[in-house]
C-alpha positions in Angstrom: 51.5 15.8 31.6 49.8 15.4 35.0 46.7 13.8 33.4 48.7 11.5 31.3 50.8 10.5 34.2 47.7 9.7 36.3 46.2 7.7 33.4 49.5 5.8 33.1 49.5 5.1 36.9 45.9 3.8 36.9 46.4 1.6 33.9 49.5 0.2 35.5 47.5 -0.7 38.6 44.9 -2.5 36.4 47.6 -4.3 34.4 50.0 -5.2 37.2 48.0 -5.3 40.4 44.6 -6.6 39.1 42.8 -3.4 40.2 39.5 -2.4 38.7 39.2 0.7 36.6 35.8 1.7 37.9 37.0 1.8 41.5 40.2 3.7 40.5 38.3 6.3 38.4 36.1 7.0 41.5 39.0 7.0 44.0 40.4 10.0 45.8 43.3 10.2 43.4 40.9 12.0 40.9 39.2 14.2 43.5 41.8 17.0 43.3 42.2 17.4 39.6 40.2 19.7 37.3 37.2 18.6 35.3 39.1 18.7 31.9 41.9 16.6 33.3 39.5 14.1 34.9 37.7 13.7 31.6 41.0 13.0 29.8 42.0 10.4 32.4 38.6 8.7 32.3 38.5 8.6 28.5 42.1 7.4 28.0 41.9 4.7 30.8 38.6 3.2 29.6 39.6 3.7 25.9 42.9 1.8 26.4 41.1 -1.0 28.2 38.2 -1.3 25.7 40.6 -1.3 22.7 43.5 -3.1 24.3 43.5 -5.9 21.7 43.5 -3.5 18.8 46.3 -1.3 20.4 48.4 -4.4 21.0 47.9 -5.4 17.3 49.1 -2.0 16.1 52.1 -2.1 18.4 53.1 -5.7 17.5 53.1 -4.7 13.8 56.0 -2.3 14.4 58.3 -4.3 16.7 59.8 -7.7 16.7 59.4 -8.0 20.4 56.5 -9.9 21.8 53.9 -7.6 23.4 53.4 -10.1 26.2 57.1 -10.0 27.0 57.3 -6.2 27.4 57.7 -4.6 30.8 54.3 -3.4 32.0 55.4 0.2 32.1 56.6 0.2 28.5 53.5 -1.5 27.2 51.2 0.9 29.1 53.0 3.9 27.7 52.8 2.4 24.1 49.0 1.8 24.5 48.4 5.3 25.8 50.3 6.8 22.9 48.6 4.6 20.4 45.1 5.3 21.7 45.6 9.0 21.6 47.0 8.9 18.1 44.2 6.7 16.7 41.2 7.6 18.7 41.6 11.2 20.1 41.5 13.8 17.3 42.3 16.7 19.7 45.7 15.3 20.6 48.6 16.1 18.2 50.6 13.0 17.3 53.9 14.5 18.3 52.5 15.3 21.8 51.3 11.7 22.2 54.7 10.4 21.2 56.8 12.7 23.3 54.7 12.3 26.4 54.8 8.5 26.1 58.5 8.6 25.8 58.7 10.8 28.9 56.4 8.4 30.8 58.8 5.4 30.4 61.7 7.6 31.4 59.9 8.7 34.6 59.1 5.0 35.3 62.8 4.3 35.2 62.6 2.4 31.9 64.7 4.9 30.0 66.3 2.1 28.0 63.0 1.6 26.3 62.6 5.2 25.3 63.9 4.6 21.8 61.6 1.7 21.3 58.5 3.7 22.3 59.5 6.6 20.1 60.1 4.4 17.1 57.0 2.3 17.4 54.6 5.3 17.9 56.2 7.3 15.1 55.7 4.5 12.6 52.3 3.3 14.0 50.2 1.8 11.2 46.6 3.0 10.4 43.9 1.5 12.6 42.0 -1.5 11.2 38.5 -1.3 9.7 35.7 -0.9 12.3 34.5 -4.6 12.2 38.0 -6.0 12.5 38.9 -3.5 15.2 35.9 -4.6 17.3 36.9 -8.3 16.9 40.5 -7.5 17.9 39.1 -5.9 21.0 37.7 -9.1 22.4 39.2 -12.5 23.3 38.7 -15.1 20.6 37.0 -17.6 22.9 34.4 -15.0 23.9 33.8 -14.1 20.2 33.2 -17.7 19.3 30.7 -18.4 22.1 28.7 -15.2 21.4 28.5 -15.9 17.7 27.2 -19.3 18.5 24.8 -18.1 21.2 23.4 -14.9 19.6 24.2 -15.1 15.9 26.5 -12.9 13.8 24.3 -9.8 13.7 23.6 -9.5 17.4 27.2 -10.4 18.2 28.6 -7.6 16.0 26.2 -5.1 17.6 27.4 -6.3 21.1 31.1 -6.0 20.1 30.5 -2.4 18.9 28.5 -1.5 22.0 31.3 -2.7 24.3 33.6 -0.1 22.7 31.3 2.8 23.4 30.6 5.0 26.5 27.4 3.5 27.8 24.3 5.7 28.4 23.8 7.2 31.9 20.5 6.5 33.7 19.1 7.8 36.9 16.0 7.3 39.1 14.2 10.0 41.0 13.7 9.4 44.7 9.9 9.1 45.6 10.0 12.4 47.4 11.3 14.3 44.3 9.0 16.4 42.1 9.9 15.3 38.5 8.9 18.6 36.8 11.1 20.6 39.3 14.1 18.3 38.9 13.9 18.3 35.1 13.6 22.1 35.2 16.8 22.4 37.3 18.7 20.1 34.9 17.5 22.2 32.0 18.6 25.4 33.7 22.1 23.9 34.1 22.3 23.1 30.4 21.4 19.4 30.8 18.5 17.3 29.5 17.0 14.0 30.5 14.6 11.7 28.7 12.0 9.5 30.4 12.1 5.7 30.0 9.4 3.1 30.3 10.1 2.7 34.0 8.4 5.1 36.4 10.8 7.8 37.7 13.6 6.5 35.6 15.4 8.7 33.0 18.3 8.7 30.6 20.7 11.6 30.9 20.7 12.7 27.3 22.9 15.7 27.7 25.5 16.5 30.4 27.4 14.6 32.9 26.9 13.1 36.4 28.8 15.7 38.4 26.9 18.6 36.8 23.6 16.8 37.2 24.3 16.1 40.9 25.3 19.7 41.4 22.1 20.9 39.8 19.6 18.5 41.4 21.2 17.2 44.5 20.7 13.8 46.0 17.3 13.2 44.6 19.0 11.6 41.6 20.1 8.0 42.0 22.4 7.0 39.2 21.9 3.3 38.2 21.8 1.4 35.0 18.2 1.0 33.6 18.4 -2.8 33.6 19.7 -2.9 37.2 16.6 -0.8 38.0 14.4 -3.4 36.2 15.8 -6.2 38.3 14.7 -4.6 41.5 11.4 -3.6 39.9 10.6 -7.3 39.5 10.2 -7.6 43.3 8.2 -4.3 43.6 4.9 -4.7 45.3 2.8 -3.5 48.2 4.6 -2.9 51.5 4.6 -6.0 53.7 7.2 -8.4 55.1 10.8 -7.5 54.6 12.6 -8.3 51.3 15.8 -10.3 51.7 18.7 -9.2 49.4 21.4 -11.8 49.9 24.2 -10.3 47.8 23.4 -6.7 48.4 26.7 -4.7 48.1 27.1 -2.0 46.8 23.4 -1.5 47.6 21.7 0.1 44.6 19.0 -2.5 44.4 18.5 -2.6 48.2 18.0 1.1 48.2 15.4 0.8 45.4 13.5 -2.0 47.2 13.5 0.1 50.4 11.4 2.7 48.7 8.4 0.4 49.1 9.3 -2.2 51.8 11.7 -3.0 54.7 14.8 -4.7 53.4 17.3 -7.1 55.0 20.5 -6.6 53.0 23.3 -9.1 53.4 26.8 -9.5 51.9 29.9 -11.4 52.9 32.2 -8.6 52.1 32.3 -6.6 55.3 34.2 -3.7 53.8 31.5 -3.2 51.2 28.8 -3.5 53.8 30.6 -0.8 55.7 30.3 1.5 52.7 26.5 0.9 52.8 26.1 2.2 56.3 24.4 5.3 55.1 21.5 3.0 53.9 20.7 2.1 57.4 18.7 5.3 57.7 16.5 4.2 54.8 14.9 1.2 56.4 17.6 -1.2 55.4 18.9 -3.7 57.9 22.5 -4.6 57.1 23.8 -8.1 57.9 27.1 -9.8 57.3 26.4 -13.2 55.8 27.9 -15.7 53.4 25.2 -16.8 51.0 27.2 -19.8 50.0 26.4 -21.2 53.4 23.0 -21.9 54.9 21.4 -18.6 55.7 21.2 -17.6 59.4 17.5 -17.0 59.6 14.8 -18.9 61.6 12.1 -17.2 59.6 11.4 -17.4 55.9 10.9 -14.5 53.5 8.1 -13.9 51.0 10.4 -12.0 48.6 14.1 -12.6 48.0 16.6 -11.1 45.6 19.7 -13.0 44.5 21.7 -10.5 42.5 24.5 -13.1 42.1 28.2 -12.4 41.8 29.0 -13.1 38.2 31.5 -12.7 35.3 30.0 -9.3 34.4 30.1 -9.9 30.6 27.0 -7.7 30.2 28.9 -4.7 31.5 32.1 -4.8 29.4 31.7 -1.2 28.2 31.8 -0.1 31.9 34.3 -2.7 33.1 36.5 -3.5 30.1 39.3 -5.2 31.9 37.0 -8.1 32.7 37.2 -9.5 29.2 41.0 -9.7 29.4 41.0 -11.5 32.7 38.1 -13.9 32.3 38.9 -17.4 31.2 36.5 -20.1 30.0 37.0 -22.3 33.1 36.0 -19.4 35.3 32.4 -19.8 34.1 32.2 -23.3 35.6 33.5 -22.1 39.0 31.2 -19.1 38.9 28.2 -21.3 38.0 29.0 -23.7 41.0 29.2 -20.7 43.4 25.9 -19.2 42.0 24.2 -22.6 42.4 25.1 -22.7 46.1 23.9 -19.2 46.7 20.6 -19.8 44.9 20.0 -23.1 46.7 20.5 -21.4 50.1 18.3 -18.5 49.2 15.5 -20.9 48.0 15.6 -22.6 51.3 14.8 -19.3 52.9 11.8 -18.6 50.6 8.4 -18.9 52.3 5.6 -21.0 50.7 3.8 -18.9 48.0 6.8 -16.6 47.8 8.8 -15.4 44.9 12.6 -15.1 44.4 14.3 -13.1 41.7 17.7 -14.5 40.5 19.7 -12.1 38.3 23.1 -11.6 36.9 24.8 -9.0 34.7 26.3 -11.9 32.7 25.4 -13.0 29.2 26.6 -16.5 29.7 24.1 -19.5 30.0 26.3 -21.2 32.5 25.6 -18.4 35.0 22.0 -18.0 34.1 19.6 -20.7 32.7 21.9 -23.5 33.7 21.9 -22.4 37.4 18.2 -21.8 37.5 17.2 -25.0 35.8 19.3 -27.1 38.1 18.0 -25.5 41.2 14.3 -25.7 40.2 14.6 -29.3 39.0 15.6 -30.3 42.5 12.3 -28.9 44.0 9.1 -30.4 42.6 6.4 -27.9 42.0 8.6 -24.9 41.9 8.5 -22.8 38.7 11.0 -20.4 37.0 9.9 -17.8 34.5 12.4 -15.7 32.5 11.6 -12.1 33.3 14.5 -10.1 31.8 17.0 -10.6 29.1 19.0 -7.7 27.6 22.0 -7.5 25.3 24.1 -4.3 24.9 23.8 -3.0 21.3 20.4 -4.6 20.9 18.7 -3.3 24.0 19.2 -0.1 26.0 21.5 -0.4 29.0 23.7 -3.1 30.3 23.3 -6.9 29.7 21.2 -8.5 32.4 19.3 -11.7 32.8 16.7 -12.4 35.5 14.2 -15.1 36.5 11.3 -15.2 38.8 11.3 -18.3 40.8 8.0 -19.2 42.4 7.5 -21.6 45.4 4.1 -23.2 45.5 1.9 -22.5 48.5 1.6 -25.3 51.0 
């Protein structure tokens, strides 16, 4: 019951308070529970969010009450029960029902206990796979992806968003690959190399066990996030400017070959990056939507722009239920301001990488095209484009922007 109660509490935070599941699942609340309970909480929280549309469809079929009008506590208990009954073979249906009823009682919603019991005991079978995947995404997002990518790619994307994404890591430069892989194998894990140097996919095992076996020489980071930073890799020289640096994964990767100036306007997130100061990274609080506070210019700049995150919905499933079409326009305007200011800081002959983990053209080619069109002689070259379900890893897009030499 403890694990179900914790999953219930976390889902309630996401639903009612606008919290993010990734942050909650890595918070101190999970630090004191066992590995089995933690795995259960993680699976049920992410599963309920990934399949929220399907679960609401099943619930709505067995009640005359509108799902949207239900108290959050009641709806979360119903989703948790429905997810366990339809997607977790190891959980007996009677346990899922009785525990969901107990959750609403503990949440002081005892008057809804009969409703929860009745709905879950008469829950209909789950819909076919293709229909389920469509129910698990907002209609407006479905329509735009079908238009942008075509039916086949869209279907693969929908399915990928419902799966646990692959885990990738990079070895620090000081690590001996053969020794690390041997340690992982001895611990019952296995890793497969990728096309990036020192980058691997964790084929068997989990992150905590891998860290315990190999220590801090493993840096866990999506393969396409690694590719973005790799676009600016080169010989050591003048510092690289990373204008939207938090939480610091790409800054850390860039710092393996050059000095890095890492800026972000979110002071709390910069504070969490303090440990990177010992790795040749200079941390700086700055708001990239304003002119950058530098007298000098930089030969290499990374703009890993804040975005909708539609390329990461398997990891961050609540995004799809919060995002609205008009948000893309406001994000695009913000990204345009950031890119313009960063381009002003680029030295003649330098290169800038603009990247997002969004699949939406408003946040990618539209932003880049507008910025480059305002600067005669500048060029933009698409350097990365990945779609979950079609390509390994998260969905990313990236451009190299080149300033002509004077």
